[in-house]
C-alpha positions as CSV (number, residue, x, y, z in Angstrom):
1,M,211.4,-94.8,-35.7
2,A,209.3,-92.6,-33.4
3,D,206.5,-94.1,-31.3
4,A,203.2,-92.5,-30.2
5,S,204.7,-91.3,-26.9
6,D,207.3,-89.2,-28.9
7,H,204.5,-87.3,-30.6
8,T,202.7,-86.8,-27.3
9,D,205.8,-85.4,-25.7
10,A,206.4,-83.1,-28.6
11,A,202.8,-81.9,-28.4
12,R,203.2,-81.1,-24.7
13,V,206.4,-79.2,-25.4
14,D,204.6,-77.0,-27.9
15,R,201.5,-76.6,-25.8
16,Y,202.8,-75.3,-22.5
17,P,206.3,-73.9,-23.0
18,W,205.9,-70.8,-20.7
19,V,204.4,-72.9,-17.9
20,V,207.4,-75.2,-18.0
21,L,209.8,-72.2,-18.2
22,A,208.1,-70.9,-15.0
23,A,208.6,-74.4,-13.4
24,F,212.3,-74.4,-14.3
25,I,212.7,-70.9,-12.9
26,G,210.9,-72.0,-9.8
27,L,213.1,-75.1,-9.3
28,S,216.3,-73.0,-9.8
29,F,215.3,-70.4,-7.3
30,L,214.0,-73.2,-4.9
31,A,217.6,-74.5,-4.9
32,G,218.8,-71.1,-4.0
33,G,216.2,-70.7,-1.3
34,V,217.1,-74.1,0.3
35,G,220.7,-73.0,0.2
36,N,219.8,-69.8,1.9
37,L,217.9,-71.7,4.7
38,L,220.8,-74.1,5.2
39,Q,223.4,-71.4,5.4
40,G,221.8,-69.8,8.4
41,G,221.3,-66.1,9.2
42,D,223.6,-63.0,9.0
43,V,225.7,-64.6,6.3
44,G,227.0,-61.2,5.0
45,A,228.4,-60.3,8.5
46,R,229.8,-63.7,9.0
47,Y,231.5,-63.6,5.6
48,L,233.1,-60.3,6.5
49,L,234.6,-61.8,9.7
50,L,236.4,-64.5,7.7
51,D,240.0,-64.1,6.7
52,R,239.6,-63.8,2.9
53,P,242.1,-63.3,0.0
54,A,242.5,-59.9,-1.5
55,W,240.7,-61.1,-4.6
56,A,237.5,-62.1,-2.7
57,P,234.3,-60.4,-3.9
58,P,232.4,-58.0,-1.7
59,S,229.5,-59.6,0.1
60,W,227.0,-57.6,-2.0
61,A,228.2,-59.3,-5.2
62,F,226.6,-62.6,-4.3
63,G,223.2,-61.1,-4.2
64,V,223.7,-59.6,-7.6
65,V,225.3,-62.6,-9.3
66,W,223.2,-65.5,-8.1
67,P,219.8,-64.4,-9.3
68,V,221.2,-63.9,-12.8
69,L,222.8,-67.3,-12.7
70,Y,219.7,-69.0,-11.4
71,V,217.7,-67.5,-14.4
72,A,220.4,-68.7,-16.8
73,I,220.4,-72.2,-15.2
74,A,216.6,-72.3,-15.5
75,V,216.6,-71.2,-19.2
76,A,219.3,-73.8,-20.0
77,G,217.1,-76.5,-18.5
78,W,214.0,-75.3,-20.3
79,R,215.8,-75.0,-23.7
80,T,217.1,-78.5,-23.2
81,W,213.6,-79.8,-22.5
82,R,212.2,-78.0,-25.5
83,A,215.0,-78.9,-27.9
84,A,214.8,-82.6,-26.9
85,G,211.0,-82.6,-27.3
86,G,210.2,-83.5,-23.7
87,L,211.5,-85.0,-20.5
88,R,212.2,-88.5,-21.7
89,P,214.5,-87.6,-24.6
90,A,216.4,-85.2,-22.3
91,A,216.5,-87.5,-19.2
92,V,220.2,-87.7,-18.8
93,A,220.8,-83.9,-19.3
94,L,217.9,-82.9,-17.1
95,G,218.9,-85.5,-14.5
96,L,222.4,-84.0,-14.3
97,W,220.7,-80.5,-14.3
98,S,218.7,-81.6,-11.2
99,A,221.7,-83.2,-9.5
100,Q,223.8,-80.0,-9.9
101,L,221.0,-78.0,-8.4
102,L,220.8,-80.3,-5.4
103,V,224.6,-80.0,-4.8
104,N,224.2,-76.2,-5.3
105,A,221.7,-76.1,-2.5
106,V,223.8,-78.2,-0.2
107,W,227.1,-76.2,-0.5
108,P,226.0,-73.1,1.5
109,G,224.8,-75.3,4.3
110,V,228.2,-77.0,4.6
111,F,230.3,-73.8,4.1
112,F,228.3,-71.2,6.0
113,G,225.8,-73.3,8.0
114,L,228.4,-75.8,9.4
115,E,231.4,-73.5,8.8
116,A,233.1,-76.7,7.6
117,F,235.3,-75.1,5.0
118,G,237.4,-78.2,4.2
119,P,234.4,-80.5,3.6
120,A,232.8,-77.6,1.6
121,I,235.7,-77.9,-0.9
122,A,234.6,-81.5,-1.6
123,V,231.0,-80.4,-2.1
124,I,231.9,-77.6,-4.4
125,A,234.3,-79.8,-6.3
126,L,231.4,-82.2,-6.8
127,L,229.3,-79.2,-8.0
128,D,232.1,-78.3,-10.5
129,V,232.0,-81.8,-11.9
130,A,228.2,-82.0,-12.0
131,V,228.0,-78.7,-13.9
132,I,230.7,-79.8,-16.4
133,A,228.8,-83.0,-17.0
134,T,225.5,-81.1,-17.4
135,I,227.1,-78.8,-19.9
136,A,228.5,-81.7,-21.9
137,A,225.1,-83.5,-21.8
138,M,223.2,-80.3,-22.8
139,A,225.6,-79.6,-25.6
140,R,224.5,-82.8,-27.4
141,I,220.9,-81.4,-27.3
142,D,221.1,-77.6,-27.5
143,R,224.4,-75.7,-27.7
144,I,222.8,-72.5,-26.5
145,A,221.6,-74.2,-23.3
146,A,225.1,-75.5,-22.7
147,W,226.6,-72.0,-23.2
148,L,224.1,-70.5,-20.8
149,L,225.8,-72.6,-18.1
150,V,229.3,-71.4,-18.8
151,P,229.1,-68.2,-16.7
152,Y,227.8,-70.4,-13.8
153,L,230.7,-72.7,-14.2
154,V,233.1,-69.8,-14.2
155,W,231.5,-68.4,-11.0
156,I,231.6,-71.7,-9.2
157,L,235.2,-72.4,-10.2
158,Y,236.0,-69.0,-8.8
159,A,234.0,-69.9,-5.7
160,T,236.0,-73.2,-5.5
161,A,239.3,-71.2,-5.4
162,L,237.7,-68.8,-2.9
163,N,236.5,-71.7,-0.7
164,T,239.9,-73.3,-0.8
165,S,241.6,-70.0,0.1
166,I,239.2,-69.3,3.0
167,W,239.9,-72.8,4.3
168,A,243.6,-72.2,4.2
169,L,243.3,-68.8,5.9
170,N,240.9,-69.8,8.6
C-alpha cells in the first residue's frame, strides 16, 4: 500500500523531469572532470610514450567516446529515477550509479596521475563490478536504463584489458 510520501515523490518526478535530467548530466560530467583533474596534464602525450599493445586506441578516441558514455550514464540514472517514481524507490540502483561514478573519477588519478598501473587494475576491476551491479539493479526498474550502460561496460572492460596490458608492457 502506498503512503503519502510515494505520491509526493511521483508528483516531483512528473513536475521537474528536465531539471533532474540536467542534474544527472551534470553529475556524470562532474565525475569526468574530477577524473581529468586527478590525471594531471598532458595525458595525450604521456599516453603516447607508454608501451601499448597494437590494439590500443589512438589517444583522440578517448575524447570522442567519453562524452557519449557520460550522456548515456546520465540518461540511465535519470530514466531509473523516473521509472521508480523518485529517489527513495530507486535508492539501491542510484546508490550503485553514484558509486560507479566515484570509482570512474578515481581511476584516471591512479592510472595517469600516479602512473600506478598495477593498482589501477584493482580500481578498474572495482569499476567493472560496480557497473555490472548498477546494470543489474537498474534492470529491475527500467530495462532501457540498464541497456544504456552496456556500451559503457564494454568500453571499461576493454580499458581493463588495456590497463592490464600497459602494466605488463611498462
